N, C-alpha and C positions, 0 to 999 in steps of 0.2 A: 381447604387443606385436602391436600392428596392423600388417599389411602395408602398407597405404596410406598411413599416415604413421609411419615409423620413428622411433623416439628420435634426437634429434643429440647428439651429445657438444660441449660447449663446446671452442672452439679455445684450445690452452694457450697460454702467454707471454702478450704484450702485443700487443694489436690495433695498435697504433701503435709505428714505433720511429723516435726522433728523430735527424738529425742535423745539423750545422751549417751547411746550405746556407742557411738565412735564420733568421725568428723562428719560421717555422710549423712543426708538427711534421709528419713525414713517416709516412703511416699507410699500413696494408694494409688495404683494404677487402675482401678476399676473406673472406666469411663462408659458411659451411655454409648452406643453406638447406634448408626442409623439403621433400620430396617430393611432387610435384604428384600428384593423384590417377590411378590406372590410366588409361590408354586403349587400348582396342584388347583382343583376346581373347588375341594373343600374348604380350603383358606378364603377364596373368594366368596364363597356363598355364606362362610361365616361373618365375614367383614361385611356384606352386602345387606345380610340380616341385622347386624350391628348399626349401620350407619342409617337403617330405614327409618323415616321420619325425623330424620334429625340433619341440621344444616350445619356444617361447620367442620364436619369429620367425627372421628369416635371420640367419645368422651369418657373421663374416668368413670368407672362403677359404683353405684351408691354404696355408702359406708355399711348399711345394714343391710346384710344378705338375706335373701328371702330363703334359701336354701342355708340353713346353720350349718357351720363347718364344725369338723369333731370337738370333743372335749370329754372331759372325765365325768360327764355324767352320768347318771345311774344307767346302768345297762348300756352305756356307750363302749365299754370297753377299752384297751389299750391301743387298739388299732384307731381308734376316733381322736384319742389324744394326739397321735403322730399327725393325722390330716389337720387337728385343730392348730399344731404347732406350725406347719408347714403354711398354712393360710396367714397366720399371723408373720411368719416370717418373709414371705411375699411381700406383705403390705410395707414390712419394716424396710426391706432391701428398696423397694421403689419410692419408700418416704423422704430421701433424699433430694428427690426430683420437684416435691411439692412445695410450691410456694417460696423459691429460694431466699426471699427477702425476708419471710417471716418466720423462724427457725420455732419459735414458740406454738405457732400454728401446728406444723408439723410433730410435735410432742404431742399436743392434745389429740391429734389425729389419732396417733397410735396408742394412746390410753383409752380412747372412745373405742377404738375397732376392737381391743383387747376384751373390755367390758362386753361390748356386743355379741363377740364369739363366745365367750361364756354363756350369757344368758341363753342365746339360741341354742347352745348343745344341749341345753334342757329338753329340747322339742323332741330329740328322738328320731329325727330322719335318717332314713336308712343309709348304710355306707357308702354304697354307689352314687346316691346323691350327693355326699357330702364331697367324694373325690372328683365328682363332675363339676361341683360349684369351683374345688381348686383349681383346676383345668382351666374353665373359662376365665375365672379370676386373673390369673398369670397371662391367659392370651390378650385379653383385654388391656391391662396394665403395659403389656408388650407395646400393643398396637400405640397406646397414647404416648408411652415415652422412650420406645426403643426397647429392643433386649437388653439384658443383662449381659455383660462379658463376667466372665470368673474373675474374683477377688485375688489381686496378686499386688506384689510391691517389688521394686527393685532397690537394693542397696549396696554400696562398694565396702568391703571390708578390707583392712589392712593385710596385705600378703606378707607381713613379715614373718619371719622364722625363729622359732625358739633354739635356741642353740643346743640344749640338751634333750637327749633322746626320752619319751614320755610313752607312758601305755595311752593307746588313744581306744574309742570306742568300738572301730572296727576289730580290734585283737582282744576285747576283753571277753571273757567266759560269760555265757548267760545262764543263769541258774534257774530258767523257768523249767527246765526238766526235774530240779532236785524235789521229791514228793512233799519234804520240810517245807519248801517255798511255798505250799498252799496253804498256809493256816497263819497268817500273820494275823495279829491283833494290836491294838494299842488302847491305852486309856487318854482321856483327854487331860488328867494332870497326875503325872508319874515322875518321880524323882528319884534317880539313880543314887546307891550308895556305896557302890563297887564300880570296878573296872569294867568296859565294857566286854572285854575277854571273858570274864566270868559271869558277867552278865546271860552273853550269848551261849554258854555252857549249860548254865541253870536251864533256859528255856529251851534249847534243843534236848535236853535230858526229859523232860516232859513229854516230847513229842515221839519221843523213838517207839513206844507200843502204839501209838496210834496209826490205823491203816492208812496207806497211800491217799492222798487226794480229799481226806476228811477235812472239814471246816470247823472254824469256831464261832459261836461259842461251844464247848465239849460238852458231852451228854451231862457230866456233873455241873457245867456252869448255868442253873436253873434261875438263878436271881438275873443274870445279864440276860437270860430269854427272855424271862418277865418282862424286863424293863423295855426289850424291842419288841415286845408284843407279838413275838413268834412269826414274823413275816419276812419275807424273801427283800433282798436288797433293792430289788426293781421296784416293789411295792413301797418300799421306805422313802424311796427318791423319786416319786411320782409326784409333779406339781400341779397344781391347780389354775395357774396362771400368774400374770401381773399382779403383784400388789401395790407397786406403786412406781412411777417415771419421775425420774428428777432432770432437771434441765437447766438448773442453773448455769452449769459449765459449756453451754451447747457452741459447738464448732470449736473448741479445744478439748485435746484428748484428756482424759482422766486416768492417769497410770496407777494410781491406788485407790482400793474402797476398803475399809476396815470396820466390822463392828467392834464395839467398845467389849473389854475384857468380861466375861460373864455377865454378860447384859444381852436381852432380847430387842430391844429398841432404841439403843443408842447408835448411829451410823456416822461415820466422816469419811470423806473424798478428798482428795488432793487434786490439782488440774495444772495444765501446763500454762493457765491464764494468770497463775501467781498466786491463787488463795486458795482457802481449805473450807471446806463446808462442814459443819455441824449438822446433824437429822435427829430429828426426833419421829418416830414411824407410830407409836400410841401415844393418846388418844388419835382418832382418827379426824380430820385428815393427816398424814404424813407432812411434816412442816420442816422447813429449815431454820434451825434455832437461830443460827448465825453464821456470817462467812468471816475466817481471820484473813485480814489482808495485813501486806506489811514486805512481803518479798517482792521485789523487783523485777524477778523473773519466774519462769515456770517452777512449780513445786514438782519435785522428783520423787518425793517419798516422805512418809510419817509414819509415827508409831504412837500407840497409847502406853501410857504407864500401868503399872499393874493394879492399881487402884482408881486408874483412869482420870485422876485430877488434873494431870498435866500430857500435853501432846508434845512429840519434838518432831521439827520437819527440816527437809533438807532442800535446798533449792541450786537452779543453776545460776543463782548470782554469786555463789560463793560463800554463802551464810547457812547456818543453822538457827532456828527459833524455837524456843520456849513458850508454849503457848498453856495457859490456865484454861480448862475445859469450861468451867463454871460460868466464866461471862467474857470469854474471848481476850483479855489482856495477854499482849507479848510479854512475857517477863523480862527475857534476857535473849540477847542477839549476839552469835558466838560467829565470827567469822571462822574460815577453814584455814587450817595452820599453813598451807601450799598458796592460798588464795585461788584454789583452782574451784572448778564446778562440784557440787555435792551430789551425788547421784542415788545415794540409799542411807539408810538408818536403821540401827535397832538397840531397844533397850537392853543392858543385860540383866537376865531373869530374875537374879536373887538380889543383885544392888542396882536399882533404878536411879540412883545418883550416877552411874556410869552409862554413856553412849557410845555406841561405835559407828562411825562413820567412813563410807569408801568416797573416793574422790576421781575426778578425771586426769588426775596425775599418779594413778598407778597406787596411791596409797590408802592405807588404814590406820585409823587413829582412833583410840581412846578417849573420849572427851569428859571432863569432870561437868555436868551441868550446872553444880552450884557455884563453882568458882570460874567456869568460863574458859578452862584451861587444858591442854592437852597432858594426859598422864604420860609420867617420865618410864619410858620403856614400852610404851602404849602403841608404838606404830611399827608398822612393816610394807614392805613394798611388794606387789603383785607385778604380773607380767604385762597386765592392760588396765584398761576403766574398770574402776571396781562397780560392779552393777548389781548384787546381790549379796546379803548377810544373813546369818541365821546361825544363834546358840542353840546348843542342846538343853535340854531342860534343866540340866543344876546348873547350867552356865561356866562349864570348865572347858568346853570345845566351839570353837567359834569356825563358821565356816565360809569363806568369801570367794564368790565367782567372780571373773573380768570379761571384758570383750575380746578376748584372745582365745578364749573355750577351755580356760583351767578353773581347778576349784581347789581351795588351799585350806587346809585344817591348820589351827591354832590351839595353843595349851594356853587357858586365862589363867593367870595367876589371881585367886579369888581376893588375896589380900591386898596387893598392890596395883593389880591392874596391867600387869606386864603382860605383852603377846609373847610366846614361842612358835616360830613358824615349826610345824611338825611333817606333813605330809603334802604332797603334789598329785593332783590328777588332771590329766589332758582329756576331758571328755571328748572332744573334737576340735582339732586345730582352726582357728579361726572363726569359730562358731560362737558367738556370745551367749554367756550362762546368765541368762536374766531373773531368772528366782531359785532359791534355795527354800526349802521346808525341812525341818526336823520334826523326827517324830521317836520318843523313846518307846518302845514296846515292851514294856518289862513288868511282866505278870505273870501267873500260871500261866493263862491263856494267850499270851504274848509271845512274839517270834524276836528277833534281832533289832535293834534299833536301827532305823532308817533315815534317808535322805531323799526326798523328793525334788526333781530339778527339770528346769524348763533350759532348752538350749536352740539354738535356730536349727534344728535339725530335722523338723517335721515330725518327733517325737518327743513324749515325756517319759522322761527316766526315774527309775526306781533303782537306789542303790541301799546295798547292807552296808552298815557301819562295823568292821570286824574287828577294831581293836580300839584301847584308850587313847591313840594319837589321832582319831576320825578317819583311817585309811578306809577306802569303799572298794567295793565290789558290786559289778553290775548284777541285780536280779532280774531284771525286766524291762520291755518299754512299752509305750502305748501310742498307736498312731494318732496325731494331730497335725493341724496344719500351722508352722510356723516357721518363718523363713527371716524375718525382719524385724518383726515389731518387740516389744518387752511385755511378749506375755508372761503371766503368774498361773500357781497352781497353790492348791492346800491340800491338806488332810481332813478328814471330816471331822469334825472334833467328839463324836459320839461312835467313833469308829468300834469301840470295845463293847458295846452293848447290842450287836447285833450279828445277825450272821452274815460274814462276808466283811469286806475291809474296803471302804469306797475313799475315792481322790477325786477331786474337781477340779477344772482346768478350763482356762480360756483359750481362745485358738484364733486365728486369722481367718477363719471360714465363717466367721461371724455368730458361732454358737457357744454355750457352754456345755461342756463334754463331762459325763460321769463315767469312772471306772472302776471294775472291782479288782483290785490286786491280787485277789487269791484266785481268779478263775484263770483257768489255762487256757481256754478258747473264749471267743466272744466276750472279752471282758468289758464292752462297752454295754453301761446299764442304762442311761439315761442323755436325750441330747435337748438343750433347751435353745428355741431360736425365737430371734426377735429383735436382737440387735442389727443395725445396719452399716457396722464397720468392725474392723477386728476386736475382739474382746479381750482386754488389758489384764483383768485381774478380776478375782472373785473372791467372798467373804461368806462364812455363814457365821448367825447368832449362837449364842451358845447351847441353844436346844434344838438347834436345826429344823426351826419352823420358818424362818425365811433366809433367802441365799441373796446377797446382792451381787451384781457383777457391772463392771463399767469396760467402756469400749473409747475406741481412738476420735469418737465425733463426740465427746463428752455426754454422751447419755450414761445415766445408772439406772439400772432396772431392779427393784426387788421383786422378788419371787416368792410366792407364799407354796410351801409344800402341802400337798393334801392332806386333810384330816381324815384320819381312818376310825 
């Protein structure tokens, strides 16, 4: 084999993965490229040294490094954690080219790599040696498989124009410079008893006497400070590595992963292979309890009921199904009223007998899962395919996002289930809104109710809810990579119990990103690397000890937070 042009292995699986954002397929254009001719004496010398004593060209480096990569070992420091993450990221990205016909081996390989890197991190090797190992690892993998091109994807969007004039992202006021915007807090479970206008006024009154730039908890919040351990946000979201990797949906995208409500160890994920997996993380080793099958096409979304006894799922086969989580039985199959692909769903938070679904014919429907019928007056039409749904905590406001870049707010009648369209915001014309998360920050330490939105703008957007009709004002944005994939984000569940306020999002750069919404500059808190495809969804368990992330290749990684 020539060293100047080593052979390339074909990328396994599909080169493009389709999710129902629109009529076009979502494709991953990251392909291996031929190694360029050698330049310079150093490159030639490095290759001769590597190939010395070997016949048949460069081989892949051994899985167990002699020089350990960095990690959160005692005395290792945060810099070493970054090196360890980078080593694992390099292995994960090249992992797609190993044994293309045996995907299970690839998963076992990355699990073992993660374990070895954590074990070797305890050896306490010098930082320079760790970085040298990272550099050599990347060079050798590049020689073996060819250099990686930057991840990217191409997707055709509809160019239809909305007739009415709407406010867009480019013309919205950025509230980043507002001193009061630096103190947002939120409780994991909070229920509003008044209008959003009254909540905002009460919350703002608390902050009038606070100096600009101060963070919460306030000086009087000793209980919250004690629960947080009086540690910084970066320390709170330091991760010790992979706890487990699930690969039962390999080579098919996993668009949604969710921990059960108020549960530490029950996890579910759905796949475009048409199934849903229920997983148990404790006792070790983590296991797949059961796989729910019945949908004839990909499962686009699912949701846990408040008591976790049932799940509702939506599918591209134009049906929603109700499942018993205890034994995996399909209790009921409900066809979409329009016979269209179902793309998203959410339970009404107060009355779990009602579920809202969004479909490919631009409609939102409120469904009674007990009767299997559409609620009278519970339907409304959007401007595009409905991709994201989210209620506020009391269940009186519903937001829906579509693939034309619009977010609609609806007033929900608690007695009848009727929807009344209230407001519309165009985030950005033609940019699909793929995720909406609502949080009512209502307490003495809290700010205004807020909405976290992913759209295909290479930004994560944080909005303030300014009235009881769901009107949104842009508070700030965070840079991520998202131009075509249905990436989702979440608020951290224990946001109110520590200094700072954190959100987590997937990204097309194959990383999981953490941002502090209160930090005016350098908002990035942490970045987890280990996926080999765009990260589509993230989910924390109830006490934030574990974080799950899923990607477009079908891998689900459970990350364990470092114990303090």
